[in-house]
N, C-alpha and C positions, 0 to 999 in steps of 0.2 A: 351782306348778303354771301361774301366770300366764302365764308365757312364751310358754305353748303356744297361747294366745289370740292372739296374732300370727298367724297364720293362719286362723282365726276369723274377726276382722274384717278380712281381706286375702288372703281367697280366689283361686287363679289359676282354678280351676274349680267351679262351683256347679249342682246339679241340684234341681229342684223336680220334688217326688215330689206329683202331686194337678194339676200342672197341666191348666187346664182352657179352653177356646174360650168357655165364656160368661161373660161380662163381669162378671155377678154372682158369682161364686164367688173363693173367696179365693183359690187356686191359680192363679187367672187375675192377680190383681192383684198378687200374690206375683210371677210372670213378669216381667210390663207393668213393674214397677218396676226392676228387675235388668235390664232389657232398654234402658229410658231411662237408667238412672243414667250419669253423667259416670265409666266405669269399665270397664277391658277386664279380660275373664275366658271362660273356654268355658264356656257354659250350656247344660243338660242339662233339656228339660222331661220329664217323665215319665209316660203315662198310656198305658192299653193301647188305647185304644178311635179316639187320632187321630195321623196322620200327620204333622202339623205344625201349631204353637200359634203366631200370630203373626209366622209368618213362620219357626219356627227348628224344624228337624229335632225331631220327638218319637219318645222310646223306651217301650217296652212296660211294661220293668221298669227296675229300678236296675242290675242286673246283667247287663245288653244293654250299657249304656257300656263301653267298650275301657277308654277312656283314665283316668287317676286322677280322683278329686273328693274336693276339700277342704271345700267344705260340701254338704248335704242339708239343702235345707227340704221339711217335710211337713206338708200341707196333705190329708189323708184322714179320714174319720171314725174314733174312736179305736182302737173295736175294731181296725181294719186296723192302727193304728200298730206293735204288735208284729211282723207279720211285715215291716215296713219296716223295722225295725230289725235285724233278723235279715240282709237284706239287705244293710245297712251295713256288718255287721259282715263278709258274706262279700267287699264290695267294700273293705275295710279304711279304709272312711269315718273320721275323725277328728273330724269338726266337726258337729254335728247342729243344726237349730233345727225344735222341734216344734211347730207352731202350733196344731195341734188343740187343742180344748178337748173337756172330759167325764172328766176324771180326778179329784184330790183336790179339787178345788173345787167338786164334787158329790159327794162321799161315796167315791169312785171310787178307792180307793187299792190296792186289788188289783190294777188295770189300771197302775197309775202303780210299783208295786211288780215286776212285771211286768219293764217297761221297764228299771228299776234291775237285775236280776238279768241279763238280757241284757248289756249294758253293764260287768258288773262284771270287774274284771282286762284290760279291752279298750284301755284308754288311751283312750277314746272321751270329748267330752264334748257335753256335752245342756244347749240353751238351751230353759227352756220346762218341761214343756207348755203349753197354753195363754197364749201370749204373741206380741205383735204382729210378734219378731223383731229388727230395729236398723236404726237406721241410719246410716251412715258418713259422715259431711259433710266430716271431712277427706281423703278420700281418694274422696269423692263414688259411692261405694256406699249402695245404699238396697237393703237385705235386709231388707225387712218387704213385708208387705200393705197398709199405711196409707197414704191419700193425705196430702203434704205436704212440703215442702221444707225444713230449717232453714237459716238462715243460716250461713257454716261461722265459727267460732271456736272457744274455747279450754274451753268447758263441756261436761265429758260428764256425761252424765244415765245416772241408774238407776232406774227404775219399776217398782214392783211390779202397776202398774195399766195395761194397754194405753192403755186410752180414756183415761186423766190424762196417758200420755205421751202420745197426740197432741196432747192440749190443749197442752201443755208445749210444744210445737214451734210453736204456733200464738202464745201468750203470749210466747215468746223472742224470736219475729219481730216481734211489735208492738212488744216492749220493747228491740227492736233489740241482745239479747243474743245470741251469737255461739254455735253450738253445734258441738263437734268429735265428738262420738256422743252417742247416745240409743237407750237399750236397755229393752226389757221384759222383765223376769226370769220373770213368770207365775209356776208354781208351784214353780219353784227348785228341779228334781227332784236337777242335779246343776250348774249353774255357781249360784252364789252371792253376794251381794252382795260378802264380801270375796273374792271371787277376782276380778270387776271392780275393787274398788277397788286390789288388789295392781297388776292390769295396768295400770290408768290411774294407777300412780303413777311406771311408767316410761315413759307414754307421751308422747314429746314434745308431741303436738297439744294434750294435756290440761293445763289449766293449775289447774282449779278442778275438785271433784268433788262432785255435788249426786244425795240419793238421795229416793225418795219409799218408804216400807217402810209394811208392815200387820206382819211381822212378821220377826224372821231365825232362819233354821235353826240356826246355831252362835252362840252369843251371846258366845264366847270368840273364837272366829278371828273373829268381825265386830270385836269392840276392839283384838284385835292388828295388825289390817288397817287401820284408823285408826291406831293409835299407831304404827305402821311408816311412815306414810305423811307424809312432808312439804309436802303441798299440803293446801291447805285443803278439809277435807270437811265439807257442808251436808247437813241431814238432816232431814225433814221425815217425823215419826212419825204414820200414822193412827191411831186407834182408841183416843183420850184417852179418851170418856166410857164405861160401859157399852154404851151402845145402836152407839158407834162400834166398841166389841169385837166386839157380834153380828156387826156387817155386814161387820165384817173377817174372821170364820170363815165366811160363807154365800158371801164373794168368791172367797178363793181358798183355802178350808182351813184357814186358820193361825191360831193361836191367838194374841191380841194380846198376853197378857201384864202385868204392872203397868207402867202409864203411869210410873210414878214412878224404878222401874228401870230404864228404858229412859232418862228424862233423866240419871239419873247416870250409867250407864254411858259414856252419849254424851258427856257434859262429861269424865268422868273420861279417857277415849280421847283426850281431842282435839278431837273432833268439834264441829259447832256444830248445834244445834238450832234449826231455824224454825219458826213456828207455820203457816205454809203456803207455797202456789206462788210465790205473788209475794214473800215476803220472801223468799226461797231466791233469785230473778232479782236484787232488790235486793242481796242479800251477796255474790252471784256476779259481779254487774257491778262492784261495788268492790275484789273480792280479785284479780279475773283479769288487771287492767291496772295495779295499785296498786304500790307498792312497801308492806311491811308496817309498822305504825306499831314504832320501837324500843324506844318506851317508851308513857306514858299522858297525856303532857302537850300539852295540845291547845290550839292558837291559834283563836280567833274573830273571823270579820272579819263586820259587818253596817252596813245602813244604818238599822235599826231598834234601839234598845233592847229593846223590848220581845222581838222576838224571839230578840236575844243571850241576853236572859235565861231565855227556856226552850229553848235549845239549853245554854247552864250549865248547868241541872238537867237536861237529858235526861245530860249527860255524866258529868255527877256519880253520878246514879241509875244509870249502867253501868261504874263504876269506875275514868273518866275523869278527870285532873284540870285544870281550866283555872287555872294560875297566874298572880300576879301578873306582869308583864313586867317584866324586869332594866332598868335604867335606860336602856342604852344602846339596846334596843327602843324604849322611850316614848317617847324624844328624838327617835327619827327617824320615828316614827309623829305626834307632835307637829307638824310641820313641815310633813304634809301635809291634816291636819284645820281642818276651824276654829276659832275661838278658843271659840265656846259650849263644846264638848266638852273633856275632857280624855282624855290616852291610855291606854287600859285593854285590859283584855281580859277580856270581850268588848272590839274596839276598834270602837266607832262611828264609821261615816264619815258620817253625817248624810244625811237623806232625800233632799237633793240625788247624792248620790256620783254620780260615774260614773265611765268609762272610766281616768283618773289614779287617782284614788283608791283605785281596787280593785286595780288594776295593781302599783300603788305598797306599796299596805298589805299584799299575800300577797306581795311578793317580800320586804319587810322580813321578815316571819316564817318565811318559808321560811330566811333567814338567820339567824335567831338560834338557836344550837346547845339552849337549851333549851325549844323549840319541838319537839315529835317530829310534831304532822299539823297540817293545818289546815282548819277548816268557814269557806266564806267563803259568806255568806247575804244574801239581798238580798228585801226586803217592796218589792212595786210600789208604792209613793205618788205615783207621778203626777207626779215631778220629772224622773226621768234616763231615760234609754232603754233598757228592759231587756238590747237587746243587748250594752251597753256592757259590763255585770256578766259576759255570758259570754265575749265579748271577751277581758276580762282572765285569767278562769282559761285561757281556750285558749293564750291567750301564755304563760303560767306552765308550763302541762301541754306545751306545747312544749319550752322551755327546758329542763325536767325530761328530757324525751323526747329530746332533740339531745345534750346534753350532761350528762347524770345531775349536774348541780348540786347540788343536795340530797338528793336520795331517800328525797321523802318524801311521805306519801300526802296527797290534796287532794279533799275534797269540797266539791262545790256543791248547794248547797240554795235554793228560793222560793220565796215566798208571794204567788200573785197569780191572776189570771183568764186571758181568750183570751189577750191578748200574753204571758204565759208558756207558755201552752199550743203555741203558734205556734214559740216558741224551742226549747221539750222538743224536738218533731221536730226541727229545723233542727240543735241541738246534739246529738245524737244522731246523727242519717244524717254529720255531718259527723266526729265522731269515729270512728263507727264505718268511714268513709272511710278518714282519715287519721290516726287512733290507735288503731288496732286493740289493738297490742301496750302501749301506755299509754296510759288515758284515766281522768277524773275519775268517782267514784260521782255520780250525778244522782238526786236525789230531789227530788220536786214536791209539795209541802205543800198540800193542797186548804185 
């Protein structure tokens, strides 16, 4: 059924039921967001008491609109929603967003069941209730009532929490993570996580899928959607503790279920469970623009022996291998490093390593068929300029992007203070501008 969501995300006409002139009303914010979107569509505010809202002619009820309507946003008190749904059926609307709250999240299952009965057999897709709506950054449409514009990118986010979804927008912007679409699923009366995973699987504007979930409606369907998806699926599952599970129930009316079962199911299906949203963005940034590892053999390049050891331990702890270098690769590296160290993996370039050593060592590792991916690390030891380190990484990224020379992932990581913090901002800006479709993962270790 995911193919039917194409019109849901790219409607040619939208009606906002509950549109208002009052700026503090959700219906006003939803209408304004659509109106100022960089998106062309017919727009119909619905309010029985107004003739125009924000300069747009207003209709007393949905059925007064003569033209077809692809998407309806509903922002009225919960008790009025069923009557609006009946109007949607009469109007043959196929896509609906119920922003209104006051349903199963407060124990009002009867009202939610009434809506299910109204749409049964009608081939109607419903997002919500109790949702913020969605932001389609890829096409420029903001079909939500919340403020915030994400940077355009290839990560699509699904959030069961609208407030957290809003927070994700600002965190993503701050972390220079581009977003294709972000959706608040709310109570998941109809459109569920698996529906959206299925859609994003075939969406050309999505490379990575990220989810914040509290519970899933159909565990089997959820697992099957992840299994069938050939794109990375990153999952933050809330409600790990008994107190968290209790909070989950009061938030969206969902039963959190066993945390261990969720972890096992996500792993079995091929998804990646993240500890929190920050880790999700770290992983998304690494996965959306990098070629996948073809194996588990990692080459490490650093200017500090201690950092190299820590990275080696971290790799081994996560099922990766840090193999001994072949004689051919070791001989090449030996020619560019000082005599006081031997060529090894990790390759210690010594504290005063600058652009030449980093660039040469990275290129040598990329050319080694026994290395599947590279970690390029730097400790700000006060000898070399940090910008030389980032410049070497960017040069190797540019070569891979332009010539697809080796098709191996490169991870850049550094330990340092204010000097590196400035570089983080500069490098992320440069990557966002020039390497949006192919960029290194960037990790700043405090």
